[in-house]
TIRO-2110 file (N, C-alpha, C; in Angstrom, 1 decimal):
// TIRO-2110
23.3, 2.1, -18.8, N, 1, A
22.8, 0.8, -18.7, CA, 1, A
22.4, 0.4, -17.0, C, 1, A
23.3, 1.1, -16.2, N, 2, A
23.1, 1.2, -14.9, CA, 2, A
22.0, 1.9, -14.6, C, 2, A
21.6, 2.9, -15.4, N, 3, A
20.2, 3.9, -14.9, CA, 3, A
18.7, 2.8, -15.6, C, 3, A
18.9, 2.0, -16.4, N, 4, A
17.9, 1.2, -17.0, CA, 4, A
17.9, -0.1, -16.0, C, 4, A
18.7, -0.5, -15.5, N, 5, A
18.7, -1.6, -14.6, CA, 5, A
18.4, -1.0, -13.1, C, 5, A
18.4, 0.1, -13.1, N, 6, A
17.8, 1.0, -11.5, CA, 6, A
16.3, 1.1, -11.9, C, 6, A
15.8, 1.4, -12.9, N, 7, A
14.3, 1.6, -13.0, CA, 7, A
13.8, 0.1, -13.0, C, 7, A
14.6, -0.9, -13.6, N, 8, A
13.8, -2.2, -13.5, CA, 8, A
13.6, -2.7, -12.2, C, 8, A
14.7, -2.5, -11.4, N, 9, A
14.8, -2.9, -9.9, CA, 9, A
13.5, -1.8, -9.1, C, 9, A
13.5, -0.7, -9.5, N, 10, A
12.5, 0.2, -8.8, CA, 10, A
11.0, -0.7, -9.2, C, 10, A
10.9, -0.9, -10.7, N, 11, A
9.5, -1.4, -10.8, CA, 11, A
9.1, -2.8, -10.2, C, 11, A
10.2, -3.4, -10.3, N, 12, A
10.0, -4.9, -9.5, CA, 12, A
9.6, -4.4, -8.0, C, 12, A
10.6, -3.6, -7.5, N, 13, A
10.1, -3.3, -6.2, CA, 13, A
8.7, -2.6, -6.1, C, 13, A
8.4, -1.8, -6.9, N, 14, A
7.1, -1.1, -6.6, CA, 14, A
5.8, -2.0, -6.9, C, 14, A
6.1, -3.2, -7.6, N, 15, A
5.0, -4.0, -7.8, CA, 15, A
4.7, -4.8, -6.6, C, 15, A
6.0, -4.9, -5.6, N, 16, A
5.7, -5.6, -4.6, CA, 16, A
5.1, -4.7, -3.3, C, 16, A
5.6, -3.4, -3.5, N, 17, A
5.5, -2.2, -2.3, CA, 17, A
3.7, -2.1, -2.5, C, 17, A
3.3, -1.7, -3.7, N, 18, A
1.9, -1.1, -4.0, CA, 18, A
0.8, -2.1, -2.9, C, 18, A
0.9, -3.6, -3.1, N, 19, A
0.1, -4.5, -2.3, CA, 19, A
0.5, -4.4, -1.0, C, 19, A
1.5, -4.1, -0.8, N, 20, A
1.8, -4.1, 0.8, CA, 20, A
1.5, -3.1, 1.7, C, 20, A
0.8, -2.1, 1.0, N, 21, A
0.1, -0.8, 1.7, CA, 21, A
-1.5, -1.3, 2.2, C, 21, A
-1.7, -2.7, 2.0, N, 22, A
-2.9, -3.2, 2.6, CA, 22, A
-2.7, -3.8, 4.0, C, 22, A
-3.6, -3.2, 5.1, N, 23, A
-3.2, -4.1, 6.4, CA, 23, A
-2.7, -5.4, 6.3, C, 23, A
-2.0, -6.0, 7.2, N, 24, A
-1.6, -7.2, 7.3, CA, 24, A
-0.6, -7.8, 6.1, C, 24, A
-0.1, -6.9, 5.2, N, 25, A
0.5, -7.1, 4.3, CA, 25, A
2.2, -6.3, 4.3, C, 25, A
2.3, -5.9, 5.4, N, 26, A
3.4, -5.0, 5.5, CA, 26, A
4.7, -5.7, 5.5, C, 26, A
4.9, -6.8, 5.7, N, 27, A
6.0, -8.0, 5.3, CA, 27, A
6.5, -8.0, 4.0, C, 27, A
5.7, -7.5, 2.9, N, 28, A
6.4, -7.2, 1.5, CA, 28, A
7.1, -6.3, 1.6, C, 28, A
6.9, -5.2, 2.1, N, 29, A
8.0, -4.1, 2.3, CA, 29, A
9.3, -4.5, 2.7, C, 29, A
9.2, -5.3, 3.6, N, 30, A
10.4, -6.0, 4.1, CA, 30, A
11.4, -6.7, 3.0, C, 30, A
10.4, -7.3, 2.3, N, 31, A
10.9, -8.4, 1.0, CA, 31, A
11.5, -7.2, -0.2, C, 31, A
10.9, -5.9, -0.3, N, 32, A
11.1, -5.1, -1.3, CA, 32, A
12.2, -4.3, -1.0, C, 32, A
12.7, -4.1, 0.6, N, 33, A
13.8, -3.2, 0.6, CA, 33, A
15.0, -3.3, 0.3, C, 33, A
15.6, -4.9, 0.3, N, 34, A
16.6, -5.1, -0.5, CA, 34, A
16.8, -4.7, -2.0, C, 34, A
15.7, -5.2, -2.5, N, 35, A
15.7, -4.8, -4.0, CA, 35, A
16.0, -3.5, -4.4, C, 35, A
14.9, -2.6, -3.4, N, 36, A
15.1, -0.9, -3.6, CA, 36, A
16.7, -0.4, -3.6, C, 36, A
17.2, -1.1, -2.4, N, 37, A
18.7, -0.8, -2.1, CA, 37, A
19.6, -0.9, -3.2, C, 37, A
19.4, -2.1, -3.7, N, 38, A
20.2, -2.6, -5.0, CA, 38, A
19.6, -1.4, -6.4, C, 38, A
18.7, -1.1, -6.3, N, 39, A
18.3, -0.2, -7.2, CA, 39, A
18.9, 1.2, -7.1, C, 39, A
19.1, 1.4, -6.2, N, 40, A
19.6, 2.9, -5.5, CA, 40, A
20.9, 2.9, -5.9, C, 40, A
21.8, 1.7, -5.4, N, 41, A
23.2, 1.6, -5.7, CA, 41, A
23.4, 1.7, -7.0, C, 41, A
22.7, 0.9, -7.9, N, 42, A
22.9, 0.8, -9.5, CA, 42, A
22.6, 2.4, -10.2, C, 42, A
21.6, 2.9, -9.3, N, 43, A
21.3, 4.2, -10.0, CA, 43, A
22.4, 5.3, -9.5, C, 43, A
23.2, 5.2, -8.4, N, 44, A
24.3, 5.7, -8.0, CA, 44, A
25.4, 5.7, -8.9, C, 44, A
25.4, 4.3, -9.5, N, 45, A
26.6, 4.3, -10.6, CA, 45, A
26.2, 4.8, -11.7, C, 45, A
25.2, 4.9, -12.0, N, 46, A
24.8, 5.4, -13.4, CA, 46, A
25.3, 7.1, -13.4, C, 46, A
25.2, 7.7, -14.9, N, 47, A
25.5, 8.8, -15.2, CA, 47, A
24.2, 9.8, -15.0, C, 47, A
23.1, 9.0, -14.9, N, 48, A
21.8, 9.8, -15.0, CA, 48, A
21.0, 9.6, -13.6, C, 48, A
20.2, 10.5, -13.0, N, 49, A
19.8, 10.3, -12.0, CA, 49, A
18.5, 9.7, -11.9, C, 49, A
17.8, 9.4, -12.9, N, 50, A
16.3, 9.3, -12.8, CA, 50, A
16.0, 7.9, -12.1, C, 50, A
16.8, 6.9, -12.4, N, 51, A
16.6, 5.6, -11.6, CA, 51, A
16.7, 5.5, -10.5, C, 51, A
17.8, 6.4, -10.0, N, 52, A
18.2, 6.4, -8.5, CA, 52, A
16.9, 7.2, -7.8, C, 52, A
16.4, 8.0, -8.3, N, 53, A
15.5, 9.4, -7.6, CA, 53, A
14.2, 8.1, -7.6, C, 53, A
13.8, 7.5, -8.6, N, 54, A
12.6, 6.6, -8.7, CA, 54, A
12.7, 5.5, -7.6, C, 54, A
13.9, 5.1, -7.4, N, 55, A
14.2, 4.0, -6.3, CA, 55, A
14.0, 4.8, -4.8, C, 55, A
14.4, 5.9, -5.0, N, 56, A
14.5, 6.7, -3.6, CA, 56, A
13.1, 6.9, -3.3, C, 56, A
12.1, 7.1, -4.1, N, 57, A
10.7, 7.6, -4.3, CA, 57, A
9.9, 6.3, -3.6, C, 57, A
10.3, 5.1, -4.1, N, 58, A
9.7, 3.9, -3.9, CA, 58, A
10.2, 3.5, -2.2, C, 58, A
11.3, 3.9, -2.0, N, 59, A
12.1, 3.3, -0.7, CA, 59, A
11.4, 4.4, 0.3, C, 59, A
11.0, 5.5, 0.0, N, 60, A
10.2, 6.3, 1.0, CA, 60, A
8.9, 6.1, 1.2, C, 60, A
8.1, 5.4, -0.1, N, 61, A
6.7, 4.8, 0.2, CA, 61, A
7.0, 3.7, 1.1, C, 61, A
7.8, 2.7, 1.2, N, 62, A
7.9, 1.7, 1.8, CA, 62, A
8.5, 1.9, 3.1, C, 62, A
9.2, 2.9, 3.2, N, 63, A
9.9, 3.1, 4.7, CA, 63, A
8.6, 4.0, 5.7, C, 63, A
7.8, 4.8, 4.9, N, 64, A
6.5, 5.3, 5.6, CA, 64, A
5.3, 4.2, 6.0, C, 64, A
5.2, 3.4, 5.3, N, 65, A
4.3, 2.4, 5.3, CA, 65, A
4.7, 1.9, 6.5, C, 65, A
5.9, 1.2, 6.6, N, 66, A
6.7, 0.4, 7.6, CA, 66, A
6.6, 1.1, 9.0, C, 66, A
6.9, 2.3, 9.1, N, 67, A
6.6, 3.1, 10.2, CA, 67, A
5.5, 3.5, 10.6, C, 67, A
4.2, 3.3, 10.1, N, 68, A
3.1, 3.6, 10.3, CA, 68, A
2.4, 2.2, 10.8, C, 68, A
3.0, 1.1, 10.6, N, 69, A
2.7, -0.2, 11.0, CA, 69, A
3.4, -0.5, 12.0, C, 69, A
4.4, 0.2, 12.3, N, 70, A
5.2, -0.2, 13.8, CA, 70, A
6.4, -1.1, 13.2, C, 70, A
6.6, -1.3, 11.8, N, 71, A
7.9, -2.2, 11.2, CA, 71, A
7.3, -3.6, 11.1, C, 71, A
6.2, -4.1, 11.6, N, 72, A
5.8, -5.4, 11.4, CA, 72, A
4.9, -5.8, 10.5, C, 72, A
3.2, -4.9, 10.6, N, 73, A
2.2, -5.1, 9.7, CA, 73, A
2.2, -4.0, 8.6, C, 73, A
END
């Protein structure tokens, strides 16, 4: 159950992160970060690692995009 919830949180955050790769929309990553962290926590509580790993990949994409934009844009 936690794995399914983790995938759902990961998909919701991915929908926010993908458009946030466009310049001047980097603020969307700041909105997605807490959602991704919740997904990672739910994935850690699960017996399976799939949802957690998916959320970690989405987190990595958002973190790299934020670091390239200096954390602001």
